[in-house]
DSSP file (Angstrom, degrees, kcal/mol; ACC not computed):
  #  RESIDUE AA STRUCTURE BP1 BP2  ACC     N-H-->O    O-->H-N    N-H-->O    O-->H-N    TCO  KAPPA ALPHA  PHI   PSI    X-CA   Y-CA   Z-CA
    1    1 A M              0   0    0      0, 0.0     2,-0.2     0, 0.0     3,-0.0   0.000 360.0 360.0 360.0 139.5  -49.0   12.5  -30.9
    2    2 A T     >  -     0   0    0    165,-0.1     4,-2.2     1,-0.1     5,-0.1  -0.570 360.0-113.6 -92.3 163.4  -48.8   15.0  -28.0
    3    3 A I  H  > S+     0   0    0      1,-0.2     4,-2.5     2,-0.2     5,-0.1   0.888 120.3  55.2 -61.6 -38.0  -45.8   15.6  -25.9
    4    4 A A  H  > S+     0   0    0      2,-0.2     4,-1.1     1,-0.2    -1,-0.2   0.910 106.7  49.6 -63.1 -41.5  -47.6   14.1  -23.0
    5    5 A D  H >4 S+     0   0    0      1,-0.2     3,-0.6     2,-0.2     4,-0.4   0.914 110.5  51.0 -60.9 -42.0  -48.2   10.9  -25.0
    6    6 A F  H >< S+     0   0    0     -4,-2.2     3,-1.7     1,-0.2    -2,-0.2   0.905 104.2  57.8 -60.8 -42.8  -44.5   10.9  -25.9
    7    7 A D  H 3< S+     0   0    0     -4,-2.5    -1,-0.2     1,-0.3    -2,-0.2   0.781 102.2  55.9 -59.3 -28.1  -43.6   11.2  -22.2
    8    8 A H  T << S+     0   0    0     -4,-1.1    -1,-0.3    -3,-0.6    -2,-0.2   0.533  87.8  97.8 -85.9  -6.0  -45.6    8.0  -21.5
    9    9 A L  S <  S-     0   0    0     -3,-1.7     2,-0.0    -4,-0.4    -3,-0.0  -0.422  83.1-105.1 -75.3 157.1  -43.6    5.9  -23.9
   10   10 A D     >  -     0   0    0     -2,-0.1     4,-2.3     1,-0.1     3,-0.2  -0.333  38.8 -99.1 -72.9 168.0  -40.8    3.7  -22.8
   11   11 A V  H  > S+     0   0    0      1,-0.2     4,-3.0     2,-0.2     5,-0.2   0.883 123.2  53.8 -57.5 -42.7  -37.2    4.9  -23.5
   12   12 A A  H  > S+     0   0    0      1,-0.2     4,-2.4     2,-0.2    -1,-0.2   0.897 109.3  48.4 -61.0 -40.9  -36.9    2.6  -26.5
   13   13 A G  H  > S+     0   0    0     -3,-0.2     4,-1.9     2,-0.2    -1,-0.2   0.904 113.3  46.3 -66.7 -42.2  -40.1    4.0  -28.1
   14   14 A R  H  X S+     0   0    0     -4,-2.3     4,-2.5     2,-0.2     5,-0.2   0.920 112.4  51.5 -65.6 -43.0  -39.0    7.6  -27.5
   15   15 A R  H  X S+     0   0    0     -4,-3.0     4,-2.6    -5,-0.2    -2,-0.2   0.927 108.6  51.4 -58.6 -46.3  -35.6    6.9  -28.9
   16   16 A R  H  X S+     0   0    0     -4,-2.4     4,-1.1     1,-0.2    -1,-0.2   0.916 111.9  45.9 -58.7 -45.1  -37.0    5.3  -32.0
   17   17 A L  H  X S+     0   0    0     -4,-1.9     4,-0.7     1,-0.2     3,-0.3   0.894 112.6  49.4 -67.7 -40.2  -39.3    8.3  -32.7
   18   18 A L  H >X S+     0   0    0     -4,-2.5     4,-2.1     1,-0.2     3,-0.9   0.881 106.0  57.1 -65.6 -37.6  -36.5   10.8  -32.1
   19   19 A K  H 3< S+     0   0    0     -4,-2.6    -1,-0.2     1,-0.3    -2,-0.2   0.786 100.1  59.5 -65.5 -25.7  -34.2    8.9  -34.4
   20   20 A Q  H 3< S+     0   0    0     -4,-1.1    -1,-0.3    -3,-0.3    -2,-0.2   0.778 109.1  44.4 -69.3 -25.0  -36.8    9.3  -37.2
   21   21 A C  H << S-     0   0    0     -3,-0.9     2,-0.3    -4,-0.7    -2,-0.2   0.848 138.1  -3.0 -84.9 -38.2  -36.4   13.0  -36.7
   22   22 A C     <  -     0   0    0     -4,-2.1     2,-1.3   139,-0.1    -1,-0.3  -0.851  62.7-147.1-159.0 116.8  -32.6   13.1  -36.6
   23   23 A N        +     0   0    0     39,-0.3     2,-0.5    -2,-0.3    -4,-0.1  -0.269  57.6 119.7 -90.2  52.1  -30.4   10.0  -36.7
   24   24 A S     >  -     0   0    0     -2,-1.3     4,-2.7     1,-0.1     5,-0.2  -0.972  53.0-152.9-111.5 119.5  -27.6   11.1  -34.5
   25   25 A D  H  > S+     0   0    0     -2,-0.5     4,-2.5     1,-0.2     5,-0.2   0.892  96.0  49.7 -58.7 -41.6  -27.2    9.0  -31.4
   26   26 A V  H  > S+     0   0    0      2,-0.2     4,-2.4     1,-0.2    -1,-0.2   0.935 111.5  48.0 -64.7 -46.6  -25.6   11.8  -29.4
   27   27 A W  H  > S+     0   0    0      1,-0.2     4,-2.4     2,-0.2    -2,-0.2   0.925 112.1  49.8 -60.4 -44.1  -28.5   14.2  -30.3
   28   28 A V  H  X S+     0   0    0     -4,-2.7     4,-2.6     1,-0.2    -1,-0.2   0.918 109.7  51.4 -61.4 -43.0  -31.1   11.6  -29.5
   29   29 A K  H  X S+     0   0    0     -4,-2.5     4,-1.1     1,-0.2    -1,-0.2   0.922 111.4  47.4 -60.4 -44.1  -29.4   11.0  -26.1
   30   30 A K  H  < S+     0   0    0     -4,-2.4     4,-0.5     1,-0.2     3,-0.2   0.889 112.1  50.5 -63.3 -39.2  -29.4   14.7  -25.3
   31   31 A M  H >X S+     0   0    0     -4,-2.4     3,-1.4     1,-0.2     4,-0.6   0.891 104.4  56.8 -68.6 -38.5  -33.0   15.0  -26.4
   32   32 A L  H >< S+     0   0    0     -4,-2.6     3,-0.6     1,-0.3    -1,-0.2   0.818 100.3  61.0 -61.7 -28.5  -34.1   12.1  -24.2
   33   33 A A  T 3< S+     0   0    0     -4,-1.1    -1,-0.3    -3,-0.2    -2,-0.2   0.677  96.4  59.9 -72.2 -17.6  -32.6   13.9  -21.2
   34   34 A I  T <4 S+     0   0    0     -3,-1.4    -1,-0.2    -4,-0.5    -2,-0.2   0.707  82.4 138.0 -86.7 -18.3  -35.0   16.9  -21.5
   35   35 A F    <<  +     0   0    0     -4,-0.6     2,-0.1    -3,-0.6     3,-0.0  -0.495  43.7  55.5 -79.1 145.6  -38.3   15.1  -21.1
   36   36 A P  S    S+     0   0    0      0, 0.0     2,-0.3     0, 0.0   -32,-0.1   0.433  76.9 169.1 -77.7 147.2  -40.7   15.8  -19.7
   37   37 A I        -     0   0    0     -2,-0.1   -30,-0.1   -34,-0.1    -2,-0.1  -0.915  32.7-137.3-125.3 152.4  -41.0   19.1  -21.5
   38   38 A Q  S    S+     0   0    0     -2,-0.3     2,-0.3     1,-0.1   -35,-0.1   0.863  71.6   7.2 -83.9 -37.7  -44.0   21.4  -21.4
   39   39 A N     >  -     0   0    0      1,-0.1     4,-1.8   -36,-0.1    -1,-0.1  -0.943  64.5-110.9-149.7 166.3  -44.4   22.7  -24.9
   40   40 A L  H  > S+     0   0    0     -2,-0.3     4,-2.9     1,-0.2     5,-0.2   0.840 111.1  59.6 -67.8 -35.6  -43.4   22.4  -28.5
   41   41 A V  H  > S+     0   0    0      1,-0.2     4,-2.2     2,-0.2    -1,-0.2   0.944 108.9  43.8 -59.7 -48.4  -41.7   25.8  -28.7
   42   42 A D  H  > S+     0   0    0      1,-0.2     4,-2.6     2,-0.2    -1,-0.2   0.888 113.2  52.8 -62.7 -39.6  -39.3   24.8  -25.9
   43   43 A L  H  X S+     0   0    0     -4,-1.8     4,-2.7     2,-0.2    -2,-0.2   0.922 109.9  47.2 -62.5 -45.4  -38.7   21.4  -27.5
   44   44 A L  H  X S+     0   0    0     -4,-2.9     4,-2.1     2,-0.2    -2,-0.2   0.893 112.5  49.6 -66.8 -39.0  -37.8   23.0  -30.8
   45   45 A E  H  X S+     0   0    0     -4,-2.2     4,-2.4    -5,-0.2    -2,-0.2   0.937 113.5  46.0 -63.0 -46.1  -35.4   25.5  -29.2
   46   46 A Y  H  X S+     0   0    0     -4,-2.6     4,-2.8     1,-0.2     5,-0.3   0.920 110.2  53.9 -62.9 -43.3  -33.7   22.8  -27.2
   47   47 A A  H  X S+     0   0    0     -4,-2.7     4,-2.0     1,-0.2    -1,-0.2   0.907 110.9  46.2 -59.4 -41.9  -33.5   20.5  -30.3
   48   48 A E  H  X S+     0   0    0     -4,-2.1     4,-2.2     2,-0.2    -1,-0.2   0.929 112.3  49.7 -67.1 -45.4  -31.8   23.2  -32.3
   49   49 A E  H  X S+     0   0    0     -4,-2.4     4,-0.9     1,-0.2    -2,-0.2   0.932 113.4  46.2 -57.9 -46.7  -29.3   24.1  -29.5
   50   50 A E  H  X S+     0   0    0     -4,-2.8     4,-0.7     1,-0.2     3,-0.4   0.863 108.8  56.3 -67.9 -35.1  -28.4   20.5  -29.0
   51   51 A W  H >< S+     0   0    0     -4,-2.0     3,-1.2    -5,-0.3    -1,-0.2   0.943 108.4  46.2 -60.5 -47.5  -28.0   19.9  -32.7
   52   52 A Y  H 3< S+     0   0    0     -4,-2.2    -1,-0.2     1,-0.3    -2,-0.2   0.625 106.7  59.5 -76.3 -10.7  -25.4   22.8  -33.0
   53   53 A E  H 3< S+     0   0    0     -4,-0.9    -1,-0.3    -3,-0.4    -2,-0.2   0.581  86.7  98.1 -86.3 -11.6  -23.6   21.5  -30.0
   54   54 A C  S << S-     0   0    0     -3,-1.2    -3,-0.0    -4,-0.7   -30,-0.0  -0.354  78.1-118.9 -69.4 157.1  -23.0   18.2  -31.8
   55   55 A N    >>  -     0   0    0      1,-0.1     4,-2.0    -2,-0.0     3,-0.7  -0.490  30.3 -96.2 -93.6 169.3  -19.6   17.7  -33.4
   56   56 A P  H 3> S+     0   0    0      0, 0.0     4,-2.7     0, 0.0     5,-0.2   0.834 123.5  56.2 -55.6 -35.3  -19.0   17.2  -37.2
   57   57 A A  H 3> S+     0   0    0      1,-0.2     4,-1.9     2,-0.2     5,-0.1   0.889 108.1  48.8 -64.2 -36.6  -18.8   13.4  -36.7
   58   58 A E  H <> S+     0   0    0     -3,-0.7     4,-1.5     2,-0.2    -1,-0.2   0.862 110.2  51.0 -70.4 -36.0  -22.3   13.4  -35.1
   59   59 A W  H  X S+     0   0    0     -4,-2.0     4,-2.3     2,-0.2    -2,-0.2   0.938 109.0  51.0 -63.2 -45.9  -23.6   15.6  -37.9
   60   60 A L  H  X S+     0   0    0     -4,-2.7     4,-2.2     1,-0.2    -2,-0.2   0.874 104.2  58.1 -61.9 -36.2  -22.2   13.1  -40.5
   61   61 A E  H  X S+     0   0    0     -4,-1.9     4,-0.6     1,-0.2    -1,-0.2   0.920 108.6  45.7 -57.7 -43.5  -23.9   10.3  -38.7
   62   62 A A  H >< S+     0   0    0     -4,-1.5     3,-1.0     1,-0.2     4,-0.3   0.893 109.9  54.2 -67.0 -39.8  -27.3   12.0  -39.2
   63   63 A F  H >< S+     0   0    0     -4,-2.3     3,-2.0     1,-0.2    -1,-0.2   0.878  97.8  65.3 -61.6 -36.8  -26.5   12.7  -42.8
   64   64 A Q  H 3< S+     0   0    0     -4,-2.2    -1,-0.2     1,-0.3    -2,-0.2   0.770  94.7  58.9 -59.5 -26.4  -25.8    9.0  -43.5
   65   65 A S  T << S+     0   0    0     -3,-1.0    -1,-0.3    -4,-0.6     2,-0.2   0.599  83.7 106.0 -81.3  -8.6  -29.4    8.1  -42.8
   66   66 A H  S <  S-     0   0    0     -3,-2.0     2,-0.3    -4,-0.3    52,-0.1  -0.486  72.8-125.6 -75.7 137.8  -30.8   10.4  -45.5
   67   67 A I        -     0   0    0     -2,-0.2     3,-0.1     1,-0.1    -1,-0.1  -0.611  43.7 -91.7 -74.3 140.1  -32.1    8.9  -48.7
   68   68 A R    >   -     0   0    0     -2,-0.3     3,-2.1     1,-0.1     7,-0.1  -0.281  50.1 -98.6 -55.5 133.0  -30.3   10.3  -51.7
   69   69 A I  T 3  S+     0   0    0     50,-0.4    -1,-0.1     1,-0.3    39,-0.1  -0.328 106.4   7.2 -56.4 126.1  -32.2   13.3  -53.0
   70   70 A G  T 3  S+     0   0    0      1,-0.2     2,-1.5    -3,-0.1    -1,-0.3   0.473  84.1 137.1  81.4   2.5  -34.3   12.3  -56.0
   71   71 A D    <>  -     0   0    0     -3,-2.1     4,-2.3     1,-0.2     3,-0.2  -0.643  30.2-176.8 -83.8  89.0  -33.6    8.5  -55.6
   72   72 A I  H  > S+     0   0    0     -2,-1.5     4,-2.6     1,-0.2     5,-0.2   0.873  76.6  54.8 -59.0 -42.1  -37.2    7.4  -56.3
   73   73 A G  H  > S+     0   0    0      1,-0.2     4,-1.6     2,-0.2    -1,-0.2   0.911 111.1  44.4 -59.7 -44.0  -36.5    3.7  -55.7
   74   74 A S  H  4 S+     0   0    0     -3,-0.2     4,-0.3     2,-0.2    -1,-0.2   0.858 111.6  53.6 -69.7 -34.6  -35.0    4.3  -52.3
   75   75 A I  H >< S+     0   0    0     -4,-2.3     3,-1.0     1,-0.2    -2,-0.2   0.940 111.6  45.1 -63.6 -45.9  -37.8    6.7  -51.3
   76   76 A E  H 3< S+     0   0    0     -4,-2.6    -1,-0.2     1,-0.2    -2,-0.2   0.799 118.2  43.0 -68.5 -28.9  -40.4    4.0  -52.2
   77   77 A N  T 3< S+     0   0    0     -4,-1.6    -1,-0.2    -5,-0.2    -2,-0.2   0.279  82.5 139.0-100.4  10.5  -38.5    1.3  -50.4
   78   78 A N    <   +     0   0    0     -3,-1.0     5,-0.1    -4,-0.3    -3,-0.1  -0.316  11.4 154.7 -59.7 128.4  -37.6    3.3  -47.3
   79   79 A I        +     0   0    0      3,-0.1    -1,-0.2    -2,-0.1     4,-0.1   0.354  57.3  76.5-130.1  -1.2  -37.9    1.4  -44.1
   80   80 A T  S    S+     0   0    0    -15,-0.1     2,-0.3     2,-0.1    -2,-0.1   0.841 102.8  15.6 -86.3 -32.8  -35.5    3.3  -41.9
   81   81 A I  S    S-     0   0    0    -16,-0.1     2,-0.2   -60,-0.0   -61,-0.1  -0.813 111.0 -52.1-132.1 175.5  -37.5    6.4  -41.1
   82   82 A N     >  -     0   0    0     -2,-0.3     4,-2.1     1,-0.2     3,-0.3  -0.271  48.6-154.7 -54.1 109.3  -41.1    7.5  -41.4
   83   83 A A  H  > S+     0   0    0      1,-0.2     4,-2.7    -2,-0.2     5,-0.2   0.847  90.6  53.9 -59.6 -38.5  -42.0    6.6  -45.0
   84   84 A D  H  > S+     0   0    0      2,-0.2     4,-2.2     1,-0.2    -1,-0.2   0.901 108.0  50.3 -64.3 -39.6  -44.8    9.2  -45.2
   85   85 A W  H  > S+     0   0    0     -3,-0.3     4,-3.0     2,-0.2    -2,-0.2   0.948 112.4  46.5 -61.5 -48.0  -42.5   12.0  -44.0
   86   86 A V  H  X S+     0   0    0     -4,-2.1     4,-2.3     1,-0.2    -2,-0.2   0.920 112.1  49.9 -63.3 -44.6  -39.8   11.1  -46.6
   87   87 A K  H  < S+     0   0    0     -4,-2.7    -1,-0.2     1,-0.2    -2,-0.2   0.895 113.7  46.9 -62.3 -37.7  -42.3   10.8  -49.4
   88   88 A N  H >< S+     0   0    0     -4,-2.2     3,-1.1    -5,-0.2     4,-0.3   0.916 111.9  50.0 -67.2 -44.1  -43.7   14.2  -48.5
   89   89 A E  H 3< S+     0   0    0     -4,-3.0     3,-0.2     1,-0.3    -2,-0.2   0.837 121.7  33.9 -63.4 -33.4  -40.2   15.7  -48.2
   90   90 A Q  T >X S+     0   0    0     -4,-2.3     3,-1.5    -5,-0.2     4,-0.5   0.096  80.3 119.3-110.6  21.8  -39.2   14.4  -51.6
   91   91 A A  G X4  +     0   0    0     -3,-1.1     3,-1.4     1,-0.3     4,-0.5   0.835  65.7  67.1 -56.9 -36.0  -42.6   14.7  -53.3
   92   92 A V  G >4 S+     0   0    0      1,-0.3     3,-0.9    -4,-0.3    -1,-0.3   0.802  94.0  59.7 -57.6 -29.6  -41.3   17.1  -56.0
   93   93 A F  G X4 S+     0   0    0     -3,-1.5     3,-1.0     1,-0.2    -1,-0.3   0.735  90.2  67.8 -75.5 -21.2  -39.1   14.3  -57.4
   94   94 A F  G << S+     0   0    0     -3,-1.4    -1,-0.2    -4,-0.5    -2,-0.2   0.721 104.3  45.2 -69.5 -18.8  -42.0   12.0  -58.2
   95   95 A K  G <  S+     0   0    0     -3,-0.9    -1,-0.2    -4,-0.5    -2,-0.2   0.419  90.8 114.9-100.6  -0.4  -43.1   14.5  -60.9
   96   96 A A    <   -     0   0    0     -3,-1.0    -3,-0.0    -4,-0.2    -4,-0.0  -0.350  68.8-113.0 -76.6 149.8  -39.7   15.0  -62.4
   97   97 A S     >  -     0   0    0      1,-0.1     4,-2.3    -2,-0.1     5,-0.2  -0.404  27.8-111.8 -73.8 156.1  -38.7   14.0  -65.9
   98   98 A P  H  > S+     0   0    0      0, 0.0     4,-2.1     0, 0.0     5,-0.2   0.852 118.5  56.0 -56.6 -34.4  -36.2   11.2  -66.4
   99   99 A D  H  > S+     0   0    0      2,-0.2     4,-2.4     1,-0.2     5,-0.2   0.929 107.8  47.1 -65.1 -44.2  -33.7   13.8  -67.8
  100  100 A I  H  > S+     0   0    0      1,-0.2     4,-2.6     2,-0.2    -1,-0.2   0.916 111.5  51.3 -63.0 -42.8  -33.9   15.9  -64.6
  101  101 A L  H  X S+     0   0    0     -4,-2.3     4,-2.4     1,-0.2    -1,-0.2   0.872 109.7  50.1 -64.1 -36.1  -33.5   12.8  -62.4
  102  102 A R  H  X S+     0   0    0     -4,-2.1     4,-2.4     2,-0.2    -1,-0.2   0.910 110.9  49.1 -66.5 -42.0  -30.4   11.8  -64.4
  103  103 A D  H  X S+     0   0    0     -4,-2.4     4,-2.6     1,-0.2    -2,-0.2   0.921 111.7  49.9 -61.4 -42.4  -29.0   15.3  -64.0
  104  104 A L  H  X S+     0   0    0     -4,-2.6     4,-2.8     2,-0.2    -2,-0.2   0.914 109.6  50.4 -63.5 -43.7  -29.7   15.1  -60.3
  105  105 A E  H  X S+     0   0    0     -4,-2.4     4,-2.3     2,-0.2    -1,-0.2   0.913 110.8  49.7 -61.3 -42.8  -28.0   11.6  -60.0
  106  106 A K  H  X S+     0   0    0     -4,-2.4     4,-2.1     2,-0.2    -2,-0.2   0.931 113.3  45.3 -61.2 -46.8  -25.0   13.0  -61.8
  107  107 A K  H  X S+     0   0    0     -4,-2.6     4,-2.7     2,-0.2    -2,-0.2   0.876 110.3  54.8 -67.0 -37.1  -24.7   16.0  -59.5
  108  108 A N  H  X S+     0   0    0     -4,-2.8     4,-2.7     2,-0.2    -1,-0.2   0.922 108.2  49.7 -58.5 -44.1  -25.3   13.8  -56.5
  109  109 A N  H  X S+     0   0    0     -4,-2.3     4,-2.0     2,-0.2    -2,-0.2   0.922 111.6  48.0 -60.9 -45.1  -22.4   11.6  -57.5
  110  110 A E  H  X S+     0   0    0     -4,-2.1     4,-2.1     2,-0.2    -2,-0.2   0.929 112.2  49.5 -61.9 -45.0  -20.2   14.7  -58.0
  111  111 A Y  H  X S+     0   0    0     -4,-2.7     4,-3.0     1,-0.2     5,-0.5   0.938 110.9  48.7 -58.9 -48.9  -21.2   16.1  -54.6
  112  112 A E  H  X S+     0   0    0     -4,-2.7     4,-1.8     1,-0.2    -1,-0.2   0.836 109.5  53.6 -63.7 -33.6  -20.5   12.8  -52.8
  113  113 A E  H  < S+     0   0    0     -4,-2.0    -1,-0.2    -5,-0.2    -2,-0.2   0.907 115.2  40.4 -64.6 -42.1  -17.1   12.6  -54.5
  114  114 A V  H  < S+     0   0    0     -4,-2.1    -2,-0.2    -5,-0.2    -1,-0.2   0.924 132.1  20.4 -73.4 -45.7  -16.2   16.0  -53.2
  115  115 A F  H  < S-     0   0    0     -4,-3.0    -3,-0.2     2,-0.2    -2,-0.2   0.671  90.5-128.9-106.9 -20.1  -17.7   15.9  -49.7
  116  116 A G  S  < S+     0   0    0     -4,-1.8     2,-0.3    -5,-0.5    -4,-0.2   0.608  77.6  73.0  83.7  10.9  -18.0   12.2  -48.9
  117  117 A Y  S    S-     0   0    0     -6,-0.3    -1,-0.2   -54,-0.0    -2,-0.2  -0.965  89.1 -77.6-150.0 165.3  -21.7   12.3  -47.8
  118  118 A N        -     0   0    0     -2,-0.3     2,-0.4     1,-0.1   -52,-0.1  -0.273  52.5-100.1 -63.1 147.3  -25.1   12.7  -49.2
  119  119 A F        -     0   0    0    -50,-0.1     2,-0.5   -11,-0.1   -50,-0.4  -0.587  40.0-155.4 -66.5 122.8  -26.4   16.1  -50.3
  120  120 A V        +     0   0    0     -2,-0.4     2,-0.3   -52,-0.1    33,-0.2  -0.921  25.0 155.5-109.1 121.4  -28.6   17.3  -47.4
  121  121 A V        -     0   0    0     -2,-0.5     2,-0.7    32,-0.1    29,-0.1  -0.996  44.7-126.2-147.9 139.1  -31.2   19.9  -48.3
  122  122 A Y        -     0   0    0     -2,-0.3    32,-0.1     1,-0.1    -2,-0.0  -0.778  29.3-172.5 -82.5 115.1  -34.5   21.0  -46.8
  123  123 A T    >   +     0   0    0     -2,-0.7     3,-2.4   -34,-0.1    -1,-0.1   0.588  35.5 126.0 -92.4 -11.4  -36.8   20.6  -49.9
  124  124 A K  T 3  S+     0   0    0      1,-0.3     3,-0.1   -34,-0.0   -35,-0.1  -0.246  85.6   4.6 -56.8 127.0  -40.1   22.2  -48.6
  125  125 A G  T 3  S+     0   0    0      1,-0.3     2,-0.4     0, 0.0    -1,-0.3   0.505 105.0 116.6  80.6   4.9  -41.3   24.9  -50.9
  126  126 A K    <   -     0   0    0     -3,-2.4    -1,-0.3     4,-0.0     2,-0.1  -0.837  59.2-132.6-108.5 143.7  -38.5   24.3  -53.5
  127  127 A S     >  -     0   0    0     -2,-0.4     4,-2.2     1,-0.1     5,-0.2  -0.452  29.8-109.7 -81.9 164.1  -38.9   23.2  -57.1
  128  128 A I  H  > S+     0   0    0      1,-0.2     4,-2.5     2,-0.2     5,-0.2   0.860 121.7  55.0 -63.9 -33.6  -36.7   20.5  -58.5
  129  129 A E  H  > S+     0   0    0      2,-0.2     4,-2.3     1,-0.2    -1,-0.2   0.903 107.4  49.3 -65.6 -40.6  -35.0   23.1  -60.6
  130  130 A N  H  > S+     0   0    0      2,-0.2     4,-2.7     1,-0.2    -2,-0.2   0.908 112.2  48.3 -62.0 -42.5  -34.2   25.1  -57.4
  131  131 A I  H  X S+     0   0    0     -4,-2.2     4,-2.5     2,-0.2    -2,-0.2   0.919 111.9  48.3 -66.4 -43.5  -32.8   22.0  -55.7
  132  132 A L  H  X S+     0   0    0     -4,-2.5     4,-2.3     2,-0.2    -1,-0.2   0.891 112.7  49.1 -63.5 -40.1  -30.7   21.1  -58.7
  133  133 A S  H  X S+     0   0    0     -4,-2.3     4,-2.2     2,-0.2    -2,-0.2   0.914 111.1  49.5 -64.6 -43.3  -29.4   24.6  -58.9
  134  134 A E  H  X S+     0   0    0     -4,-2.7     4,-2.8     2,-0.2    -2,-0.2   0.907 110.6  50.3 -63.2 -41.5  -28.6   24.6  -55.2
  135  135 A L  H  X S+     0   0    0     -4,-2.5     4,-1.5     1,-0.2    -2,-0.2   0.929 109.9  50.8 -61.4 -45.1  -26.8   21.3  -55.5
  136  136 A S  H  < S+     0   0    0     -4,-2.3     4,-0.4     1,-0.2    -2,-0.2   0.883 114.9  43.6 -60.9 -39.0  -24.7   22.7  -58.4
  137  137 A E  H >< S+     0   0    0     -4,-2.2     3,-1.3     1,-0.2     4,-0.2   0.900 110.1  53.7 -74.1 -40.9  -23.8   25.7  -56.4
  138  138 A R  H >< S+     0   0    0     -4,-2.8     3,-1.6     1,-0.3    -1,-0.2   0.753  94.1  70.2 -70.2 -22.8  -23.0   23.9  -53.2
  139  139 A I  T 3< S+     0   0    0     -4,-1.5    -1,-0.3     1,-0.3    -2,-0.2   0.806  94.7  58.4 -59.7 -27.0  -20.6   21.6  -54.9
  140  140 A K  T <  S+     0   0    0     -3,-1.3    -1,-0.3    -4,-0.4    -2,-0.2   0.561  86.7 110.1 -80.6  -9.2  -18.3   24.6  -55.3
  141  141 A N  S <  S-     0   0    0     -3,-1.6    -3,-0.0    -4,-0.2     0, 0.0  -0.246  79.3-101.9 -70.2 154.2  -18.1   25.2  -51.5
  142  142 A D     >  -     0   0    0      1,-0.1     4,-2.9     4,-0.0     5,-0.3  -0.499  38.2-115.9 -63.0 140.7  -15.2   24.8  -49.3
  143  143 A P  H  > S+     0   0    0      0, 0.0     4,-2.0     0, 0.0     5,-0.1   0.864 114.5  48.4 -54.8 -39.7  -15.6   21.4  -47.3
  144  144 A H  H  > S+     0   0    0      2,-0.2     4,-1.8     1,-0.2     5,-0.2   0.942 113.5  46.4 -65.4 -46.5  -15.8   23.2  -44.0
  145  145 A D  H  > S+     0   0    0      1,-0.2     4,-2.2     2,-0.2    -1,-0.2   0.908 112.1  51.4 -61.8 -42.0  -18.4   25.7  -45.2
  146  146 A E  H  X S+     0   0    0     -4,-2.9     4,-3.1     1,-0.2    -1,-0.2   0.875 105.5  54.8 -65.8 -36.7  -20.4   23.0  -46.8
  147  147 A L  H  X S+     0   0    0     -4,-2.0     4,-2.3    -5,-0.3    -1,-0.2   0.909 109.0  48.5 -61.2 -41.9  -20.5   21.0  -43.7
  148  148 A I  H  X S+     0   0    0     -4,-1.8     4,-1.9     2,-0.2    -2,-0.2   0.908 112.9  48.0 -63.6 -43.3  -21.9   24.0  -41.8
  149  149 A I  H  X S+     0   0    0     -4,-2.2     4,-2.2     2,-0.2    -2,-0.2   0.934 111.6  49.4 -63.0 -46.8  -24.5   24.5  -44.5
  150  150 A A  H  X S+     0   0    0     -4,-3.1     4,-2.6     1,-0.2    -2,-0.2   0.889 108.9  53.2 -60.9 -39.7  -25.5   20.8  -44.6
  151  151 A A  H  X S+     0   0    0     -4,-2.3     4,-2.1     1,-0.2    -1,-0.2   0.879 108.3  50.9 -63.6 -37.4  -25.9   20.9  -40.7
  152  152 A G  H  X S+     0   0    0     -4,-1.9     4,-1.9     2,-0.2    -2,-0.2   0.893 110.3  48.4 -66.2 -38.8  -28.2   23.9  -41.1
  153  153 A E  H  X S+     0   0    0     -4,-2.2     4,-2.2     2,-0.2    -2,-0.2   0.900 109.7  52.5 -66.6 -40.5  -30.3   22.0  -43.6
  154  154 A Q  H  X S+     0   0    0     -4,-2.6     4,-2.9     1,-0.2    -2,-0.2   0.891 106.5  54.2 -61.8 -38.8  -30.4   19.0  -41.3
  155  155 A N  H  X S+     0   0    0     -4,-2.1     4,-2.9     2,-0.2    -1,-0.2   0.925 107.5  49.9 -60.5 -44.1  -31.6   21.3  -38.5
  156  156 A K  H  X S+     0   0    0     -4,-1.9     4,-2.3     2,-0.2    -2,-0.2   0.916 111.9  48.1 -60.4 -43.2  -34.5   22.5  -40.8
  157  157 A I  H  X S+     0   0    0     -4,-2.2     4,-2.5     2,-0.2    -2,-0.2   0.934 112.9  48.4 -62.2 -46.9  -35.4   18.9  -41.6
  158  158 A T  H  X S+     0   0    0     -4,-2.9     4,-2.6     1,-0.2     5,-0.2   0.916 110.6  50.3 -60.9 -45.1  -35.3   17.9  -37.9
  159  159 A Q  H  X S+     0   0    0     -4,-2.9     4,-2.2     1,-0.2    -1,-0.2   0.918 111.9  48.5 -60.1 -43.5  -37.4   20.9  -36.9
  160  160 A S  H  X S+     0   0    0     -4,-2.3     4,-2.0    -5,-0.2    -2,-0.2   0.909 112.0  48.4 -62.7 -43.1  -40.0   20.0  -39.5
  161  161 A R  H  X S+     0   0    0     -4,-2.5     4,-2.8     2,-0.2    -2,-0.2   0.879 109.4  52.5 -68.0 -38.1  -40.1   16.3  -38.5
  162  162 A L  H  X S+     0   0    0     -4,-2.6     4,-2.4     2,-0.2    -1,-0.2   0.913 108.7  50.8 -62.9 -41.5  -40.5   17.2  -34.8
  163  163 A Q  H  < S+     0   0    0     -4,-2.2    -2,-0.2    -5,-0.2    -1,-0.2   0.897 111.8  47.6 -63.2 -38.7  -43.4   19.5  -35.7
  164  164 A L  H >< S+     0   0    0     -4,-2.0     3,-1.3     1,-0.2    -2,-0.2   0.917 110.8  51.7 -65.2 -43.3  -45.0   16.6  -37.6
  165  165 A L  H 3< S+     0   0    0     -4,-2.8    -2,-0.2     1,-0.3    -1,-0.2   0.907 117.4  38.0 -59.9 -42.6  -44.3   14.2  -34.8
  166  166 A F  T 3<        0   0    0     -4,-2.4    -1,-0.3     1,-0.2  -163,-0.2   0.016 360.0 360.0-102.9  28.6  -46.0   16.4  -32.3
  167  167 A S    <         0   0    0     -3,-1.3    -1,-0.2  -165,-0.1    -2,-0.1   0.433 360.0 360.0-100.2 360.0  -48.8   17.8  -34.4
């Protein structure tokens, strides 16, 4: 889809597509206000600026829409966001051994107990071992620091999804 094609959609259609990129209502509302926009570079810059102007509650809203990292059943049954994007983002987990997936589930549970939300990580270019190691390390973070890190990872995911949407 081109940005021009996007501009010709009705508001509901634009909202639906933006929510697939980042499921924060406030962020989506801010993004809807910028169109029409001329190019992808400006769009990506604006998207990042608006993301970091959101408050922690708005970040948490976006985190809630994420499928748990490595949860193959949820990935395959995903209907909330673009299924192809999610399968691509989590492709590394489809090749993982049952033991690794069990370790990942255990660490996900620990993370959610500590922080109260899903582990958010941009997986592109990372092995499952790298992701599991990152999860193990991030569990040790201070809650405030971890929220900032998770918001940064969400921004990477959003940027990637916007590029896919407008490619």
